[in-house]
Backbone as a printed PyTorch tensor [residue, N CA C, xyz], in Angstrom:
tensor([[[-75.0140, -35.3440,  70.7260],
         [-76.3590, -35.7810,  71.3790],
         [-76.8010, -37.2650,  70.3400]],

        [[-75.7150, -36.5750,  69.5500],
         [-76.2440, -37.7830,  68.3860],
         [-75.8520, -39.4410,  69.0400]],

        [[-74.5420, -39.6150,  70.1470],
         [-73.9890, -40.3530,  70.3810],
         [-75.3130, -40.5630,  71.6160]],

        [[-75.7210, -39.9110,  71.9450],
         [-77.0490, -40.4940,  72.9750],
         [-78.2180, -41.6500,  72.0840]],

        [[-78.7150, -40.5510,  71.3520],
         [-79.4560, -41.3490,  70.9600],
         [-79.2960, -42.6650,  70.3230]],

        [[-77.9120, -42.6820,  69.6760],
         [-77.6800, -44.0980,  69.3000],
         [-77.2270, -45.7010,  70.8620]],

        [[-77.2020, -44.4960,  71.8710],
         [-77.1500, -45.7090,  72.5690],
         [-78.7340, -45.7470,  73.7220]],

        [[-79.2290, -45.2110,  73.2980],
         [-80.3370, -45.3150,  73.8620],
         [-81.2610, -45.9210,  73.3230]],

        [[-80.7040, -45.8680,  71.4870],
         [-81.4530, -47.1500,  70.4840],
         [-80.8840, -48.2320,  70.4940]],

        [[-80.4290, -48.6110,  71.7410],
         [-79.2570, -49.9230,  71.4650],
         [-78.4300, -50.3820,  70.2900]],

        [[-78.4680, -49.2910,  69.2060],
         [-77.2720, -49.4990,  68.9110],
         [-76.1920, -50.0930,  68.4280]],

        [[-75.4270, -51.1490,  68.1950],
         [-74.5520, -51.8220,  68.0180],
         [-73.1590, -51.3340,  68.1990]],

        [[-73.5200, -50.4780,  67.0620],
         [-71.6290, -49.6530,  66.4190],
         [-72.1350, -48.4450,  65.2850]],

        [[-71.2670, -47.4640,  65.8850],
         [-71.4940, -46.2280,  65.4470],
         [-70.1690, -46.1030,  64.1630]],

        [[-70.7490, -45.6440,  62.6870],
         [-69.7760, -45.4370,  62.0400],
         [-69.6470, -44.3540,  61.5020]],

        [[-68.6700, -43.0650,  61.6190],
         [-68.6880, -41.9670,  61.4540],
         [-67.7880, -41.5630,  60.9250]],

        [[-67.7060, -40.6500,  60.2170],
         [-66.3030, -39.9530,  59.4260],
         [-65.4410, -38.6750,  60.4420]],

        [[-66.2060, -37.9690,  60.7900],
         [-65.2550, -36.9950,  61.2800],
         [-65.3430, -36.4510,  62.8880]],

        [[-65.1980, -35.8350,  63.1000],
         [-63.9630, -36.3420,  64.9690],
         [-64.9370, -35.1590,  65.5820]],

        [[-65.6330, -34.8310,  66.4360],
         [-65.3190, -33.5570,  67.2810],
         [-64.8130, -32.3810,  66.6990]],

        [[-63.4050, -32.5490,  66.6600],
         [-62.3420, -31.2450,  66.7810],
         [-62.8120, -30.9770,  65.1400]],

        [[-63.0930, -31.7390,  64.3250],
         [-63.6210, -31.1080,  62.9240],
         [-64.9070, -30.5180,  63.0870]],

        [[-66.0880, -31.1380,  64.1100],
         [-67.0650, -29.9840,  63.9440],
         [-66.8380, -28.8360,  64.8010]],

        [[-66.1410, -28.5890,  65.5060],
         [-65.6860, -27.3730,  66.0620],
         [-65.2610, -26.9820,  64.6220]],

        [[-64.5660, -27.2870,  63.3000],
         [-63.9870, -26.0330,  62.5970],
         [-65.2520, -25.5430,  62.0990]],

        [[-66.5330, -26.4550,  61.6870],
         [-67.7580, -26.1080,  61.5010],
         [-68.8580, -24.9430,  62.0920]],

        [[-68.1410, -24.9890,  63.1960],
         [-68.8920, -24.5260,  64.4070],
         [-70.2240, -25.1400,  65.5040]],

        [[-69.7500, -26.1740,  64.9130],
         [-71.0800, -26.2530,  66.3550],
         [-69.5670, -26.9790,  67.8630]],

        [[-70.7380, -27.8900,  68.7260],
         [-69.9230, -27.3130,  69.8280],
         [-70.3160, -28.8900,  70.5940]],

        [[-69.9870, -29.7190,  69.8170],
         [-69.4490, -31.4500,  70.7760],
         [-69.0240, -31.6790,  71.4340]],

        [[-67.9650, -30.6890,  71.5450],
         [-66.6730, -31.0380,  72.5150],
         [-68.0890, -31.1380,  74.1400]],

        [[-68.5190, -29.8480,  74.2240],
         [-69.2370, -29.8800,  75.6110],
         [-70.0730, -30.9240,  75.8560]],

        [[-70.6350, -31.3760,  74.6300],
         [-71.8630, -32.4710,  75.0550],
         [-71.2890, -33.3910,  75.0140]],

        [[-69.8240, -33.8870,  74.8220],
         [-69.0920, -35.3510,  74.9410],
         [-68.5980, -35.4590,  76.5470]],

        [[-68.3470, -34.0970,  76.7930],
         [-67.8980, -33.9010,  78.3100],
         [-68.4480, -33.2620,  79.6980]],

        [[-70.0480, -32.9700,  78.7980],
         [-70.9600, -33.2570,  79.9050],
         [-71.5000, -34.7250,  80.5470]],

        [[-71.2070, -35.6810,  79.2710],
         [-71.3540, -36.9870,  79.4070],
         [-70.6790, -38.0890,  79.4020]],

        [[-69.8470, -37.3310,  79.7680],
         [-68.1140, -38.2950,  80.0450],
         [-67.5440, -38.0880,  79.1670]],

        [[-67.4660, -38.1010,  78.5210],
         [-66.4320, -38.5540,  77.1380],
         [-66.8310, -39.9860,  76.5990]],

        [[-65.5600, -40.8200,  76.3820],
         [-65.7200, -42.2810,  74.9570],
         [-65.6440, -43.1550,  76.3080]],

        [[-65.2990, -42.8890,  77.3930],
         [-64.0690, -43.8470,  78.1690],
         [-64.9520, -44.7840,  78.8000]],

        [[-65.9630, -44.9840,  78.4750],
         [-67.3490, -46.0670,  79.3480],
         [-67.6390, -46.4840,  78.1250]],

        [[-67.0250, -46.4590,  77.2760],
         [-67.5800, -46.8250,  75.6060],
         [-67.0690, -48.1150,  75.3770]],

        [[-67.8120, -49.4980,  75.3520],
         [-66.7860, -50.0800,  74.5530],
         [-65.6090, -50.1690,  73.6400]],

        [[-65.0670, -50.8510,  72.8930],
         [-63.6580, -50.4500,  72.2700],
         [-64.3810, -50.1820,  71.1260]],

        [[-64.3470, -51.6860,  70.4040],
         [-65.0480, -51.4770,  69.3780],
         [-66.3200, -50.0590,  68.7490]],

        [[-66.7540, -49.3930,  69.7000],
         [-68.7010, -48.7210,  69.3820],
         [-68.6000, -47.7230,  68.7070]],

        [[-67.4120, -47.1110,  68.2100],
         [-67.6450, -46.4230,  67.3330],
         [-66.1370, -46.2600,  66.3040]],

        [[-66.5230, -45.9860,  65.4080],
         [-65.2780, -46.5160,  64.0230],
         [-65.7290, -45.9080,  63.0520]],

        [[-64.1970, -45.4880,  62.8210],
         [-64.2910, -43.5810,  61.8770],
         [-63.6680, -44.3880,  60.4770]],

        [[-64.1710, -44.1780,  59.7280],
         [-64.1360, -44.5850,  58.2680],
         [-63.9170, -43.2420,  57.2180]],

        [[-63.8320, -43.1820,  56.4840],
         [-62.6940, -42.4660,  55.0040],
         [-62.8230, -40.4580,  55.8210]],

        [[-62.1490, -40.6710,  57.1370],
         [-62.2900, -39.0660,  57.3300],
         [-61.3080, -38.6250,  56.0660]],

        [[-60.2270, -38.9240,  55.9060],
         [-60.0940, -37.3580,  54.2010],
         [-61.4130, -37.0360,  53.6050]],

        [[-62.5780, -37.8950,  52.9180],
         [-63.8460, -37.6230,  52.6990],
         [-64.1340, -36.9660,  52.9410]],

        [[-64.5230, -37.1190,  54.7310],
         [-65.7450, -36.3040,  54.9270],
         [-64.9710, -35.4640,  54.9420]],

        [[-64.1900, -34.6720,  55.4900],
         [-63.5640, -33.1300,  55.8240],
         [-63.4300, -32.7380,  54.5830]],

        [[-63.4900, -33.7400,  53.5990],
         [-63.2350, -32.4280,  52.0670],
         [-64.8290, -32.1400,  52.6900]],

        [[-65.5360, -32.6540,  52.9060],
         [-67.4390, -32.2610,  52.6210],
         [-67.6640, -31.4830,  53.9380]],

        [[-66.6650, -31.2410,  54.6740],
         [-66.8650, -30.3590,  56.1680],
         [-66.0190, -28.6950,  54.9920]],

        [[-65.1800, -29.0910,  54.8480],
         [-64.5400, -27.5450,  53.8850],
         [-65.5450, -27.9120,  52.7370]],

        [[-66.1390, -28.2900,  52.1340],
         [-66.6690, -26.9510,  51.1180],
         [-67.5890, -26.5940,  51.6320]],

        [[-68.4660, -27.6320,  53.1440],
         [-69.3020, -26.7790,  53.3150],
         [-68.9130, -25.1390,  54.3310]],

        [[-68.3540, -25.5310,  54.6230],
         [-67.3750, -24.5020,  55.2370],
         [-67.2220, -22.8450,  54.4280]],

        [[-66.9940, -23.6380,  53.2080],
         [-66.7150, -22.4300,  52.4260],
         [-68.0220, -21.6420,  51.4510]],

        [[-69.3350, -22.6670,  51.5460],
         [-70.8590, -21.5530,  51.2290],
         [-70.0700, -20.7780,  52.2040]],

        [[-72.1360, -20.0280,  51.1760],
         [-72.3700, -19.1370,  52.2780],
         [-74.2050, -18.9060,  52.6020]],

        [[-73.6690, -19.1090,  54.1840],
         [-74.9730, -19.6110,  54.4370],
         [-75.5120, -19.2260,  56.3310]],

        [[-76.2230, -19.0140,  56.6530],
         [-76.6880, -19.0030,  58.2170],
         [-75.9070, -20.2830,  58.5160]],

        [[-75.1270, -20.8290,  59.5410],
         [-74.9250, -22.0050,  60.6160],
         [-76.4290, -22.5150,  60.6160]],

        [[-77.3360, -21.2370,  61.7980],
         [-78.0300, -22.2350,  62.2330],
         [-79.2780, -22.7100,  61.8900]]])
């Protein structure tokens, strides 16, 4: 959904830390949205840029260990 919003807003490049698989680890279902949108094969090669994956993954792991309601 965020990717659709970025495309709609004509954002030239998206920087991200965690992957769709990482998101699934903490309970989000982004894979299905990605499939419904046709995946990433139609995006320009340099549209999505991953940065600081290890640092972001640590935040996800910290979040996963918290006691909370997911939604």
